[in-house]
RODO-2510 file (C-alpha; in nm, 4 decimals, decimal comma):
residues 73
     n   res          X          Y          Z
     1     m     3,4681     5,3835     2,3800
     2     t     3,7876     5,3751     2,5443
     3     i     3,9919     5,0729     2,6395
     4     a     3,9458     5,1348     2,9909
     5     r     3,6286     5,1100     3,0066
     6     m     3,5776     4,8161     2,7845
     7     v     3,8676     4,6226     3,0230
     8     t     3,6342     4,7166     3,3147
     9     d     3,3168     4,6372     3,1662
    10     t     3,4610     4,3209     3,0678
    11     m     3,6221     4,2584     3,4236
    12     g     3,2916     4,3242     3,6181
    13     p     3,4539     4,5708     3,9040
    14     k     3,2030     4,7884     4,0335
    15     d     3,2195     5,1677     4,0911
    16     v     3,5192     5,1988     3,9368
    17     g     3,6438     5,5299     3,7548
    18     t     3,8528     5,6241     3,4786
    19     r     4,0349     5,9628     3,4278
    20     t     4,3186     6,0466     3,1936
    21     t     4,5659     6,3188     3,2090
    22     q     4,6883     6,5826     2,9486
    23     t     5,0021     6,7021     2,9032
    24     a     5,0707     6,9931     2,6085
    25     g     4,9765     6,8794     2,2515
    26     g     4,6441     6,7060     2,4554
    27     r     4,8148     6,3297     2,4585
    28     a     4,7715     6,1762     2,8101
    29     w     5,1779     6,0938     2,7866
    30     p     5,4686     6,3187     2,6347
    31     s     5,5575     6,0519     2,4038
    32     d     5,2102     5,8615     2,3463
    33     i     5,0675     5,8544     1,9552
    34     r     4,7286     5,9898     1,9633
    35     t     4,6116     5,7929     1,6601
    36     m     4,7369     5,4664     1,5778
    37     q     4,6246     5,3030     1,2514
    38     v     4,7584     4,9728     1,1168
    39     d     4,7121     4,8943     0,7339
    40     i     4,7012     4,4848     0,7305
    41     t     4,6479     4,4825     0,3503
    42     k     5,0116     4,3246     0,2800
    43     i     4,9300     4,0314     0,5400
    44     k     4,5861     3,9678     0,3750
    45     m     4,7328     3,9308     0,0665
    46     q     4,9718     3,6493     0,2239
    47     g     4,6092     3,4819     0,3592
    48     w     4,6064     3,5848     0,6760
    49     k     4,2504     3,6792     0,8182
    50     p     4,1844     3,8566     1,1636
    51     k     3,9791     3,6880     1,4173
    52     r     3,8701     3,9786     1,5815
    53     n     3,8381     4,3536     1,5433
    54     s     4,0182     4,5598     1,7812
    55     e     3,7384     4,5697     2,0497
    56     d     3,6782     4,2154     2,0436
    57     a     4,0675     4,1819     2,1089
    58     v     4,0631     4,3973     2,3690
    59     r     3,7569     4,2218     2,5679
    60     a     3,9025     3,8589     2,4933
    61     a     4,2022     3,9566     2,6531
    62     a     4,0628     4,1500     2,9488
    63     k     3,8558     3,8019     2,9754
    64     q     4,1735     3,5282     2,9756
    65     l     4,3308     3,7704     3,2355
    66     l     4,0578     3,7679     3,4597
    67     d     4,0410     3,3539     3,3931
    68     e     4,3715     3,3182     3,4985
    69     l     4,3472     3,5355     3,7680
    70     s     4,0446     3,3324     3,9270
    71     s     4,2067     2,9873     3,8842
    72     d     4,5431     3,0955     4,0694
    73     r     4,3467     3,1243     4,3521
***
């Protein structure tokens, strides 16, 4: 599932389409990173534990933004 789809699913707009553009090499932007992997082994050895996986973090951020926008009205 793409980040855009996670955000639209969480924020709930209807009839929203997403599209990506491709440049040479199949990337969305010339300097875009195709795949990113983060190794959290060292920080976990210090006692840190993640509270969310990547998908949950994106959804939580989208929900928080929506809540903040709603409270500003």
